C-alpha positions in Angstrom: 0.0 0.0 0.0 1.2 3.5 -0.9 1.5 6.2 1.8 -1.6 8.5 1.5 -0.4 12.1 1.0 -2.4 15.3 1.4 -0.9 18.4 -0.2 -1.9 21.7 1.4 -1.9 24.7 -0.9 -2.9 28.4 -1.1 -2.0 29.5 -4.6 -0.9 28.5 -8.0 0.2 25.0 -7.1 3.5 24.7 -9.0 5.0 22.5 -6.3 1.8 20.5 -6.3 2.2 20.0 -10.1 5.8 18.8 -9.6 4.5 16.2 -7.1 1.7 15.1 -9.4 4.1 14.8 -12.3 6.5 12.7 -10.1 3.9 10.1 -9.1 4.9 6.7 -10.4 8.4 8.1 -11.3 10.4 9.7 -8.5 7.4 9.3 -6.1 6.7 5.6 -6.0 6.0 4.9 -2.3 3.3 7.5 -1.9 0.3 8.8 -3.7 -1.6 12.2 -3.4 -5.0 11.3 -2.1 -6.2 14.8 -1.3 -5.4 18.5 -2.0 -6.6 21.0 0.6 -6.6 24.7 -0.1 -6.9 27.6 2.4 -8.1 29.7 -0.6 -11.2 28.7 -2.5 -9.9 30.5 -5.7 -6.4 28.8 -5.7 -5.4 27.6 -9.1 -3.9 24.6 -7.4 -7.5 23.2 -7.0 -7.8 23.1 -10.8 -4.5 21.2 -11.1 -5.8 18.6 -8.6 -9.1 18.2 -10.4 -7.4 17.7 -13.7 -5.3 15.0 -12.1 -8.4 13.3 -10.6 -7.4 14.1 -7.0 -10.0 14.8 -4.3 -10.0 18.4 -3.1 -11.2 20.3 -0.1 -11.2 24.0 0.9 -10.6 24.8 4.6 -10.1 28.6 5.1 -9.3 30.2 8.4 -11.6 33.1 7.4 -14.5 30.7 7.2 -13.8 29.0 10.5 -13.0 32.2 12.4 -10.3 31.0 14.8 -7.1 29.1 14.4 -8.3 26.3 16.7 -11.6 25.8 14.7 -9.6 25.9 11.5 -7.1 23.3 12.6 -9.9 21.1 14.0 -11.7 21.2 10.6 -8.4 20.5 8.8 -7.7 17.6 11.0 -11.2 16.2 10.4 -10.8 16.4 6.6 -7.4 14.7 6.8 -8.6 11.9 9.1 -11.6 11.3 6.8 -9.2 10.6 3.9 -6.9 8.4 6.0 -4.0 10.8 5.4 -0.6 9.6 6.6 1.7 12.4 5.3 1.1 16.1 4.8 3.1 18.2 2.4 2.9 22.0 2.6 3.3 23.4 -1.0 2.9 27.2 -0.8 0.4 26.9 2.1 0.1 30.4 3.6 -1.3 29.6 7.0 1.0 28.9 10.0 0.1 25.7 11.9 0.3 25.7 15.7 1.8 23.1 17.9 -1.6 21.6 18.7 -1.9 20.6 15.1 1.8 19.8 14.2 2.1 17.6 17.3 -0.6 15.3 15.9 1.6 14.5 12.9 5.2 14.2 14.2 7.6 13.8 11.3 4.6 13.6 9.0 4.5 17.1 7.8 6.9 18.4 5.1 7.5 21.9 3.8 9.6 23.3 1.0 11.2 26.6 1.7 13.0 28.6 -1.1 16.3 29.2 0.6 19.1 27.3 2.3 17.8 27.2 5.9 18.9 28.7 8.3 19.3 31.6 5.9 16.3 33.8 5.0 13.7 31.8 6.8 11.2 32.1 9.7 8.3 34.3 10.1 7.7 36.8 7.3 10.0 35.1 4.9 7.8 33.7 2.1 7.4 34.2 -1.7 9.5 36.9 -3.4 10.5 38.3 0.0 12.9 35.4 0.5 14.6 36.0 -2.9 14.7 39.8 -2.4 16.5 39.2 1.0 19.1 36.9 -0.6 19.8 39.5 -3.3 20.0 42.3 -0.8 22.4 40.4 1.3 24.6 39.6 -1.7 24.9 35.9 -1.2 26.3 34.0 -4.2 24.4 30.8 -3.6 20.8 30.2 -2.5 18.5 27.2 -3.1 15.7 25.3 -1.5 15.2 23.2 1.7 12.7 20.5 2.5 12.2 20.1 6.2 9.8 18.6 8.7 7.3 21.0 10.1 7.0 21.8 13.8 5.5 24.8 15.7 8.4 27.1 14.7 8.2 28.5 11.2 10.9 26.9 9.1 12.3 25.4 12.4 11.9 21.6 11.8 14.6 19.1 11.1 16.1 19.4 7.6 15.5 16.5 5.2 17.2 17.7 2.0 18.7 20.8 0.5 19.8 21.8 -3.0 21.9 24.8 -4.0 21.2 27.3 -6.8 23.8 29.9 -7.9 22.8 33.5 -8.1 23.5 35.2 -11.4 24.6 38.8 -11.9 21.4 40.3 -13.3 19.0 38.3 -11.1 15.7 39.9 -10.0 13.6 38.3 -7.2 11.3 37.0 -10.0 14.1 35.4 -12.1 15.7 33.9 -9.0 12.4 32.6 -7.7 11.8 30.8 -11.1 15.3 29.3 -11.1 15.1 28.1 -7.5 11.7 26.4 -8.3 13.0 24.7 -11.5 16.4 23.7 -10.3 15.7 23.0 -6.6 12.1 22.9 -5.3 10.5 20.8 -8.1 13.4 18.3 -8.0 13.9 18.2 -4.2 10.3 18.0 -3.0 9.3 14.7 -4.9 12.7 13.2 -3.8 12.1 14.1 -0.2 8.5 12.9 -0.3 9.6 9.6 -1.6 12.3 9.2 1.0 9.8 9.9 3.8 7.0 7.7 2.3 9.5 4.8 1.9 10.6 5.3 5.5 7.0 5.3 6.8 6.4 2.0 5.0 9.4 0.4 6.4 8.1 1.2 9.9 4.6 -0.1 9.2 
């Protein structure tokens, strides 16, 4: 049996697409059983539907409080027998009361080499702008386990990407996605899924 994966999204879903495309290739030990979006208008939901994957929308706005939102999210995941959660551009911070239910079963991809340019407030183009402002020559992506500290969980894998002279945050974001995030995330997901199966 393959490990049942839920991918949590909020936007366009490019990392979700990388995972969908990797199924049966890089990602053999797990399958995406559910895509949950915190945003009802996220294009990621369309990507999931095209791939025949179940979808759900759970937004904090709709549920009012963080506790109610996390409870609903947990109910949806439980109903689909989810064993592994992957955050792919999910813009809601999860608290310890949620993350502690899934120890070493929540993965996130972050567009820098942690511990650089990470933590609260570092997301999207802000990460790449910070790397360029600082003048680093190498950036990249990190896949890590999720705990209650933003970008604070144990690192699973990292991949470096060189910064080029004329880079803008947008060109750098694109290259980090293509060279690091889309490669690293399916590989890390496979490694964790295979590990969970060995424990079963």
